[in-house]
C-alpha positions in Angstrom: -21.9 -7.5 -26.9 -19.1 -6.1 -24.8 -19.2 -9.0 -22.3 -18.5 -11.5 -25.1 -15.1 -10.0 -25.9 -12.1 -11.9 -24.3 -10.7 -8.7 -22.9 -13.8 -7.8 -21.0 -14.2 -11.3 -19.7 -10.6 -11.3 -18.5 -11.2 -8.0 -16.7 -14.4 -9.3 -15.1 -12.8 -12.5 -13.9 -9.9 -10.6 -12.5 -12.2 -8.2 -10.5 -14.1 -11.2 -9.2 -10.9 -12.9 -8.1 -9.6 -9.8 -6.3 -13.0 -9.4 -4.6 -12.9 -13.0 -3.3 -9.3 -12.5 -2.1 -9.9 -9.3 -0.1 -13.6 -9.6 0.8 -13.2 -11.2 4.2 -10.9 -8.6 5.5 -13.0 -5.8 4.1 -16.3 -6.8 5.6 -15.2 -8.2 9.0 -15.2 -5.7 11.9 -11.8 -4.4 12.7 -9.7 -1.3 13.3 -5.9 -0.8 13.4 -3.4 1.9 14.3 -4.3 5.3 12.7 -8.0 4.2 12.3 -8.5 5.2 16.0 -7.0 8.7 15.7 -9.0 9.3 12.5 -12.2 8.3 14.3 -11.5 10.3 17.4 -10.3 13.4 15.6 -10.7 13.3 11.8 -10.0 17.0 11.4 -6.8 16.7 13.4 -5.6 13.8 11.4 -6.7 15.6 8.2 -4.6 18.6 9.2 -1.6 16.3 9.8 -2.0 14.9 6.3 -2.3 18.4 4.8 0.9 19.4 6.5 2.5 16.3 4.8 1.7 18.1 1.5 -1.4 15.9 1.0 -4.4 18.2 1.2 -6.7 16.1 -1.1 -6.1 13.1 1.2 -6.8 15.4 4.2 -10.1 16.6 2.8 -11.1 13.0 1.9 -10.1 11.7 5.3 -12.1 14.4 7.1 -15.1 13.7 5.0 -15.1 9.9 5.2 -14.2 9.5 8.9 -16.6 12.3 9.8 -19.4 10.4 8.1 -18.5 6.9 9.1 -17.7 7.4 12.7 -17.7 3.9 14.3 -15.6 0.8 14.0 -18.3 -1.2 12.3 -18.8 1.7 9.8 -15.1 1.5 8.7 -16.2 -1.2 6.3 -17.5 1.5 4.0 -14.2 3.3 4.0 -12.4 0.0 3.3 -14.8 -0.6 0.4 -13.9 2.8 -1.0 -10.2 1.9 -0.8 -10.8 -1.4 -2.5 -12.7 0.2 -5.3 -9.5 2.2 -6.0 -7.5 -1.1 -6.2 -10.1 -2.6 -8.6 -10.0 0.4 -10.8 -6.2 0.4 -10.9 -6.2 -3.3 -11.8 -8.9 -2.8 -14.5 -7.2 0.2 -16.1 -3.9 -1.7 -16.4 -5.6 -4.8 -17.8 -7.6 -2.7 -20.2 -4.5 -1.1 -21.7 -2.2 -4.2 -21.6 -4.8 -6.5 -23.2 -5.0 -4.2 -26.2 -1.5 -5.5 -27.2 -1.7 -9.1 -26.0 -5.0 -10.6 -25.0 -3.7 -13.5 -23.1 -4.2 -15.3 -19.8 -0.7 -14.7 -18.7 -1.3 -10.9 -18.7 -4.3 -11.3 -16.5 -2.6 -13.7 -14.1 0.6 -11.5 -13.9 -1.4 -8.3 -13.1 -3.8 -9.6 -10.6 -1.4 -11.8 -8.6 0.9 -8.8 -8.3 -2.0 -7.0 -6.7 -2.1 -9.6 -3.9 1.2 -8.5 -2.6 1.3 -7.3 1.1 1.8 -3.6 0.1 -1.7 -3.5 -1.6 -3.4 -5.0 1.4 -3.2 -1.6 3.2 -5.7 -0.1 0.6 -8.3 -2.7 1.3 -7.8 -3.8 5.0 -6.7 -0.5 6.6 -9.4 2.1 6.5 -7.0 5.0 6.9 -5.0 3.9 3.9 -8.0 4.1 1.5 -6.1 6.7 -0.7 -3.1 4.6 -1.7 -4.5 2.7 -4.7 -6.5 5.7 -5.7 -3.3 7.7 -6.0 -1.7 5.0 -8.3 -4.9 4.8 -10.4 -5.1 8.6 -10.8 -1.4 8.7 -11.9 -1.9 6.0 -14.6 -5.2 7.6 -15.7 -3.6 11.0 -16.0 -0.7 9.6 -18.1 -3.2 7.9 -20.4 -5.3 11.0 -20.8 -2.1 12.9 -21.8 -2.0 10.7 -25.0 -5.2 12.3 -26.3 -5.0 14.8 -29.1 -7.6 17.0 -27.4 -6.2 19.9 -25.4 -9.0 19.6 -22.8 -8.2 15.9 -22.1 -4.5 16.8 -21.8 -5.3 19.4 -19.2 -7.6 17.0 -17.3 -4.6 14.5 -17.4 -2.3 17.0 -15.7 -5.0 17.8 -13.1 -5.5 14.1 -12.5 -1.8 13.7 -11.9 -1.8 16.7 -9.5 -4.7 15.2 -7.6 -2.7 11.9 -7.4 0.3 13.7 -5.9 -1.9 15.5 -3.4 -3.4 12.2 -2.4 -0.3 10.1 -1.7 2.8 11.1 -3.7 4.8 7.9 -3.3 2.1 5.8 -5.0 1.9 8.3 -7.9 5.3 6.8 -9.0 3.5 3.5 -9.7 3.3 5.1 -13.1 6.9 4.0 -13.9 6.0 0.3 -13.0 3.0 0.6 -15.5 5.2 2.2 -18.2 7.8 -0.7 -18.0 5.1 -3.3 -17.9 3.4 -1.8 -21.0 6.7 -1.6 -22.8 7.6 -5.2 -22.0 4.2 -6.4 -23.3 4.5 -4.3 -26.5 8.1 -5.6 -27.0 9.2 -2.2 -28.3 12.7 -0.7 -28.7 14.7 0.9 -25.9 14.3 4.2 -27.7 10.5 3.9 -27.3 10.9 3.3 -23.5 13.2 6.3 -23.3 10.6 8.5 -24.9 7.9 7.3 -22.5 10.2 7.8 -19.5 11.1 11.4 -20.5 7.4 12.2 -21.0 6.4 10.6 -17.6 9.3 12.5 -15.8 8.3 15.8 -17.4 4.6 15.2 -16.5 5.4 14.1 -12.9 7.8 16.8 -12.1 5.6 19.5 -13.7 2.6 18.2 -11.8 4.7 17.9 -8.6 5.6 21.6 -9.0 1.9 22.5 -9.3 0.9 20.3 -6.4 3.7 21.7 -4.1 2.7 25.3 -5.0 -1.0 24.5 -4.2 -0.1 22.8 -0.9 2.2 25.7 0.0 -0.3 28.4 -0.7 -3.0 26.5 1.1 -0.9 26.1 4.2 0.2 29.7 4.1 -3.5 30.8 3.9 -4.1 29.2 7.3 -0.7 30.2 8.7 0.6 26.6 8.7 3.9 24.9 7.7 4.9 21.6 6.3 5.8 18.7 8.6 9.6 18.3 9.1 9.5 14.8 7.7 8.6 16.0 4.1 11.8 18.1 4.0 14.4 17.3 1.3 17.5 15.3 2.2 20.6 17.4 2.8 23.9 16.9 0.9 25.7 15.8 4.1 23.1 13.1 4.7 23.2 11.9 1.1 25.6 9.0 1.6 23.5 7.6 4.5 20.4 8.1 2.4 21.9 6.1 -0.5 23.0 3.3 1.7 19.5 3.2 3.3 17.8 3.3 -0.1 19.6 0.4 -1.6 19.7 -1.8 1.5 16.0 -1.3 2.4 13.3 -0.2 -0.1 15.3 -1.2 -3.2 16.4 -4.5 -1.8 12.8 -5.3 -0.9 12.0 -5.4 -4.6 13.6 -8.9 -4.6 11.6 -10.1 -1.5 8.1 -9.4 -2.9 5.8 -11.6 -0.7 8.0 -11.5 2.4 7.0 -9.4 5.5 9.7 -10.4 7.9 12.7 -8.3 8.7 15.7 -10.5 8.0 19.3 -10.5 9.0 22.0 -9.3 6.5 22.6 -12.9 5.5 18.9 -13.5 5.0 18.6 -10.4 2.8 21.6 -11.4 0.6 20.3 -14.9 0.3 16.8 -14.2 -0.7 17.7 -11.2 -2.9 20.2 -13.3 -4.8 17.6 -16.0 -5.4 15.0 -13.6 -6.8 17.6 -11.8 -8.9 18.7 -15.1 -10.3 15.1 -16.0 -11.2 14.7 -12.7 -13.1 18.0 -13.1 -14.9 17.1 -16.7 -15.9 13.7 -15.5 -17.3 15.3 -12.7 -19.3 17.8 -15.2 -20.7 15.0 -17.6 -21.5 13.3 -14.9 -23.5 16.2 -13.2 -25.3 19.0 -15.8 -25.5 21.5 -13.0 -25.8 23.8 -11.9 -23.0 23.9 -8.3 -24.1 20.1 -8.1 -24.2 19.8 -9.7 -20.8 22.2 -7.2 -19.2 20.4 -4.3 -21.0 16.9 -5.4 -19.8 18.1 -6.1 -16.3 19.7 -2.7 -16.1 16.5 -1.0 -17.5 14.4 -3.0 -15.0 16.4 -1.8 -12.1 16.5 1.8 -13.4 12.7 1.7 -13.4 12.7 0.3 -9.9 14.7 3.3 -8.7 12.2 5.6 -10.5 9.2 4.0 -8.7 10.9 4.7 -5.3 12.2 8.2 -6.2 10.4 10.1 -3.4 12.1 7.9 -0.8 15.4 9.2 -2.2 14.4 12.8 -2.0 13.0 13.2 1.5 15.1 13.4 4.7 13.2 10.7 6.6 14.6 7.2 6.6 11.5 5.2 7.4 10.7 1.8 5.9 7.3 0.1 5.7 5.7 -2.4 3.5 3.3 0.3 2.1 6.3 2.1 0.7 7.3 -0.7 -1.6 4.1 -1.3 -3.6 5.3 -0.1 -7.0 8.6 -1.9 -7.2 7.4 -5.2 -5.8 4.4 -5.1 -8.1 6.7 -4.6 -11.1 8.9 -7.5 -10.1 6.1 -10.0 -9.7 4.4 -8.9 -12.9 7.5 -9.3 -14.9 8.4 -12.7 -13.5 5.0 -14.2 -14.0 4.6 -12.6 -17.5 7.9 -14.1 -18.6 7.4 -17.4 -16.9 4.0 -18.2 -18.3 3.4 -19.2 -21.9 1.6 -16.8 -24.1 -1.6 -18.8 -24.0 -2.9 -21.7 -22.0 -2.2 -24.2 -24.9 1.5 -23.4 -24.6 4.1 -21.5 -26.6 7.2 -23.2 -28.0 9.3 -20.2 -27.2 8.6 -20.8 -23.5 9.1 -24.5 -23.5 6.8 -27.5 -24.0 4.1 -26.9 -21.5 1.0 -29.1 -21.6 -2.4 -27.5 -21.0 -2.7 -29.4 -17.7 0.6 -28.1 -16.5 -0.5 -24.6 -17.4 -3.7 -24.9 -15.5 -1.8 -26.3 -12.5 0.7 -23.4 -12.5 -2.0 -20.8 -12.8 -4.2 -22.4 -10.1 -1.2 -22.5 -7.8 -0.5 -18.8 -8.3 -4.1 -17.9 -7.6 -4.1 -20.0 -4.4 -0.8 -18.3 -3.3 -2.4 -14.9 -3.8 -5.5 -15.9 -1.9 -3.7 -17.5 1.0 -1.0 -14.8 1.3 -3.5 -12.0 1.6 -5.8 -13.7 4.1 -2.9 -15.1 6.2 -1.5 -11.6 6.4 -4.9 -10.2 7.3 -5.3 -12.6 10.2 -1.7 -12.1 11.4 -1.6 -8.3 11.2 -5.2 -7.1 11.5 -7.8 -9.6 12.7 -5.9 -11.4 15.5 -4.3 -8.3 17.0 -7.8 -6.6 17.0 -9.3 -9.6 18.8 -6.4 -9.7 21.3 -6.8 -6.0 21.9 -10.6 -6.3 22.5 -10.0 -9.2 24.9 -7.5 -7.2 26.8 -9.8 -4.2 27.1 -12.7 -6.4 28.2 -10.5 -7.9 30.9 -9.3 -4.5 32.1 -12.8 -2.9 32.2 -14.5 -5.9 33.7 -13.4 -4.8 37.2 -15.0 -1.3 36.7 -18.5 -0.4 37.7 -20.7 1.3 35.2 -20.7 4.5 37.3 -16.9 4.6 37.3 -16.8 4.0 33.5 -19.3 6.7 32.8 -17.4 9.1 35.2 -13.9 8.7 33.7 -11.7 5.9 32.4 -7.9 6.4 33.0 -5.3 4.7 30.9 -1.9 4.0 32.6 0.9 4.2 30.1 3.2 1.3 29.8 6.4 1.5 31.9 8.1 -1.5 30.4 9.2 -1.9 26.8 6.8 -3.3 24.3 7.9 -6.5 22.6 8.8 -6.4 18.9 7.9 -8.8 16.1 10.5 -9.6 13.5 8.4 -7.9 10.8 9.0 -4.8 8.6 7.5 -1.4 9.7 4.4 -0.9 11.7 3.5 -4.6 11.6 6.5 -5.2 14.0 4.5 -3.8 17.0 3.4 -6.3 19.6 0.1 -4.3 19.6 -0.9 -1.1 18.0 -1.6 0.1 21.6 2.1 0.9 21.6 1.3 4.0 19.4 0.4 6.8 21.7 -2.6 7.9 19.6 -4.3 4.4 19.7 -5.2 3.6 23.4 -7.7 6.5 23.9 -9.6 5.7 20.7 -9.4 1.9 21.3 -10.9 2.2 24.8 -13.5 4.8 23.8 -14.8 2.8 20.8 -14.7 -0.5 22.7 -17.0 1.1 25.4 -19.2 2.6 22.7 -19.6 -0.8 21.0 -20.9 -2.3 24.2 -23.3 0.6 24.9 -21.3 2.5 27.5 -20.4 6.0 26.2 -18.3 8.0 28.6 -19.0 11.6 29.4 -15.5 12.4 28.2 -12.7 10.7 26.4 -10.4 8.4 28.4 -7.2 10.1 29.6 -3.7 8.8 29.6 -1.4 9.3 32.6 2.1 8.1 33.5 1.3 6.6 36.9 -1.8 5.1 38.5 -3.4 7.7 40.8 -4.3 6.8 44.4 -8.0 6.0 45.1 -10.8 4.2 43.3 -11.6 4.6 39.6 -11.6 2.7 36.3 -8.2 2.0 35.0 -6.7 0.4 31.9 -3.1 -0.6 32.7 -1.1 -1.1 29.6 1.6 -2.9 31.6 -0.9 -5.8 31.9 -1.0 -6.4 28.2 0.3 -10.0 27.8 3.7 -10.5 26.4 3.9 -12.7 23.3 
């Protein structure tokens, strides 16, 4: 029976582990940032995604948020996003375990999927497409290996769909290729062939996806958003500096979410580079091979982040560094653990108890990291926001609420947290598209649907009414 094979059992256990890791944040009621604009105006948000050259994501967003149109119903969209993560994890395990059916493969893959970047797929409804994009890219690449022309065509179409979903995560394909090559222990020539094939497939598919998106937009007399424009030659030096000091450097800070000082970056990056170099040395015992593998590793890291080099926008967020951080964690754990739980002399004299302790520690780190981040960035901010709205609306009569709720914009600066990207906001109410949806769906949840959406104004009008004053949001 299939379930009796070690490979299938490993894949099953891995899926169960990831479910236990992410389940709390999936099924508990919450909403964050773009979730509100997607709920209020799914077609508008879908249009914005389409103008970002992501029409497949736009169609999916319009469909899902049009169907699941309440905060409590967002659980179904998060489930859909998590299924993409499970499929990606399973596809990678299925292919890697063909060449080495060992526990270290399973642990390396699934712990890498507990990194902060992958949390978006499972805990932020609007980001449901991210892991699906990576899954479709890997699937398309694997389908291309078939001798049947039909499957090859399906592979190209799958890659095109991945790029029309979320292009940056399509480049997870390069992390997968390096991981597969490392496990197979093949020659550099073999890796070069796979890279050339992947580049040809991706750029060919990118051309098709761009043409499709362009023709689709032209059909509706629309244009691309400015942020998807290509970087200019004059901006190239600034772009290169940004690339290596931000997304590339974050490769060597995989579980961290803070935004450190320059000294902090140099310190942590140096430590994590040293760990990788030590493990390469431990495996190859040859300085030339260590340098070669380290150079190839960093080259593949650049490939995983290639879209960030190409576009003019210099924005950094944890969801942009999924592929490179996944690759780092996978490689480190794969090299650090023995080939099997009974130990492997080439990796040192590990006892079985020590192996179990190391693996258990890694599993606990993954579990604690994901759920700590969930409470820090999703659950607690949602509860604080609900508490704030409850306090603001408590002074309003039901008649005033039903007539009109007015939101007074904040006149003082919002505080910032020392965290990377969107997580640095004191509250997602800082984003101009959040307050209207947050107030509307809070009222809807307590059974008070207004006749019209709340409105936002600069100053509080004279006279009675129901007001939500964002200046009253408590400082932290």
